[in-house]
C-alpha positions as CSV (number, residue, x, y, z in Angstrom):
1,X,0.0,0.0,0.0
2,X,1.7,3.2,-1.1
3,X,0.4,5.3,1.8
4,X,1.7,2.9,4.4
5,X,5.0,2.6,6.2
6,X,6.8,-0.6,7.1
7,X,5.7,-4.2,7.0
8,X,3.0,-4.1,9.8
9,X,0.2,-6.5,8.8
10,X,2.4,-8.5,6.3
11,X,2.5,-12.1,7.3
12,X,4.3,-15.1,5.9
13,X,1.7,-17.6,5.0
14,X,2.7,-21.2,4.4
15,X,1.3,-21.8,1.0
16,X,1.3,-25.5,0.5
17,X,-0.5,-27.3,-2.3
18,X,0.6,-30.8,-1.1
19,X,-0.4,-32.5,2.1
20,X,2.2,-35.3,1.8
21,X,5.9,-35.2,2.5
22,X,6.8,-35.7,-1.2
23,X,10.6,-35.3,-1.6
24,X,10.1,-33.9,-5.1
25,X,8.1,-31.1,-3.6
26,X,10.4,-30.1,-0.8
27,X,12.2,-27.5,-2.9
28,X,9.1,-26.7,-4.9
29,X,8.1,-23.0,-5.1
30,X,4.6,-24.2,-4.1
31,X,6.0,-24.8,-0.6
32,X,7.8,-21.5,0.0
33,X,6.4,-19.1,2.5
34,X,4.5,-16.3,0.8
35,X,4.3,-12.8,2.2
36,X,0.7,-11.8,2.3
37,X,-1.3,-8.9,3.8
38,X,-3.2,-9.7,6.9
39,X,-7.0,-9.0,6.6
40,X,-6.4,-5.8,8.6
41,X,-3.9,-4.5,6.1
42,X,-5.7,-5.9,3.1
43,X,-8.9,-3.9,3.9
44,X,-6.8,-0.7,4.2
45,X,-5.2,-1.5,0.8
46,X,-8.7,-2.0,-0.7
47,X,-9.9,1.3,0.8
48,X,-6.9,3.0,-0.8
49,X,-8.2,2.0,-4.2
50,X,-11.6,3.8,-3.8
51,X,-13.0,5.2,-6.1
52,X,-10.8,4.5,-9.1
53,X,-9.8,0.9,-8.7
54,X,-12.5,-0.3,-6.2
55,X,-16.2,0.3,-5.7
56,X,-17.8,1.4,-2.5
57,X,-20.2,-1.6,-2.8
58,X,-17.4,-4.2,-2.9
59,X,-15.7,-2.7,0.1
60,X,-19.0,-2.7,1.9
61,X,-19.5,-6.4,1.2
62,X,-15.9,-7.2,2.3
63,X,-16.3,-5.2,5.5
64,X,-19.4,-7.2,6.4
65,X,-17.3,-10.3,6.7
66,X,-14.6,-8.8,8.8
67,X,-15.8,-9.7,12.3
68,X,-12.5,-11.1,13.5
69,X,-10.0,-8.3,13.0
70,X,-7.4,-7.5,15.6
71,X,-7.9,-4.0,17.1
72,X,-4.3,-3.6,18.3
73,X,-3.0,-4.3,14.8
74,X,-5.6,-2.1,13.2
75,X,-4.6,0.7,15.6
76,X,-1.0,0.3,14.6
77,X,-1.8,0.3,10.9
78,X,-4.1,3.3,11.1
79,X,-1.6,5.2,13.1
80,X,1.1,4.7,10.5
81,X,-1.1,5.1,7.5
82,X,-0.5,8.4,5.7
83,X,-3.7,8.5,3.7
84,X,-6.4,10.6,5.4
85,X,-8.9,9.3,2.8
86,X,-8.2,5.7,3.6
87,X,-8.4,6.3,7.4
88,X,-11.7,8.3,7.2
89,X,-13.2,5.6,4.9
90,X,-12.1,2.9,7.2
91,X,-14.1,4.5,10.1
92,X,-17.1,5.1,7.8
93,X,-17.4,1.4,7.1
94,X,-16.3,0.3,10.6
95,X,-19.0,2.4,12.2
96,X,-21.6,1.2,9.7
97,X,-20.9,-2.5,10.4
98,X,-20.2,-2.1,14.1
99,X,-18.2,-5.3,14.6
100,X,-17.1,-6.0,18.2
101,X,-13.5,-5.0,17.5
102,X,-14.5,-1.4,16.5
103,X,-14.9,-0.3,20.1
104,X,-11.3,-1.4,20.9
105,X,-9.5,0.8,18.4
106,X,-7.6,3.6,20.1
107,X,-8.6,6.7,18.2
108,X,-6.4,9.1,20.2
109,X,-3.2,8.3,18.1
110,X,-4.9,8.3,14.7
111,X,-4.7,11.6,12.7
112,X,-7.8,12.0,10.5
113,X,-6.6,15.3,9.1
114,X,-8.5,18.6,8.9
115,X,-11.2,19.9,6.5
116,X,-13.7,18.2,4.2
117,X,-12.6,15.7,1.6
118,X,-14.5,15.4,-1.7
119,X,-14.3,11.8,-2.9
120,X,-17.3,11.1,-5.1
121,X,-19.4,13.4,-7.2
122,X,-23.0,13.5,-6.1
123,X,-22.1,12.0,-2.8
124,X,-23.1,13.2,0.7
125,X,-20.7,14.6,3.3
126,X,-20.4,12.2,6.2
127,X,-21.3,14.2,9.4
128,X,-18.5,12.7,11.5
129,X,-15.6,11.8,9.1
130,X,-16.2,14.8,6.7
131,X,-15.7,12.8,3.5
132,X,-18.2,12.5,0.6
133,X,-19.6,9.0,0.2
134,X,-22.6,7.5,-1.7
135,X,-25.9,8.3,0.1
136,X,-26.6,4.7,0.9
137,X,-23.5,4.6,3.1
138,X,-24.6,7.5,5.2
139,X,-25.5,6.8,8.9
140,X,-29.3,6.2,9.1
141,X,-29.9,9.2,11.4
142,X,-28.1,11.6,9.0
143,X,-30.1,10.4,6.0
144,X,-33.4,11.4,7.5
145,X,-32.1,14.7,8.9
146,X,-32.6,13.8,12.6
């Protein structure tokens, strides 16, 4: 992710296509560890691609399934992330889906920048995170003006 420092959230996954101890496969590239983004880093990478490379809808669907994220790692990633857009969008979706981990993210160290951010034409300005998003992602109470 170009707006992110370091290797936080990058894990070596053992990618193994064989379940047997086949001597022919011991040196096979199919058995080498593969650096992969953790789900916590991957969702930030996905958010970074909005709106040009990724749709709001796909991110919304992905967020729905992220019930087991690690709040300590998320706090670290969000603290070191340099993209205000990515961080603000993260909280738009995190608040919308309200997974249990959301309440454990330490907001005090996360810089969300200043001022409004225009992200999508014809969008609505989120009342808390001050970024334009499609109307269907607005908090329910804001949509009805109450």
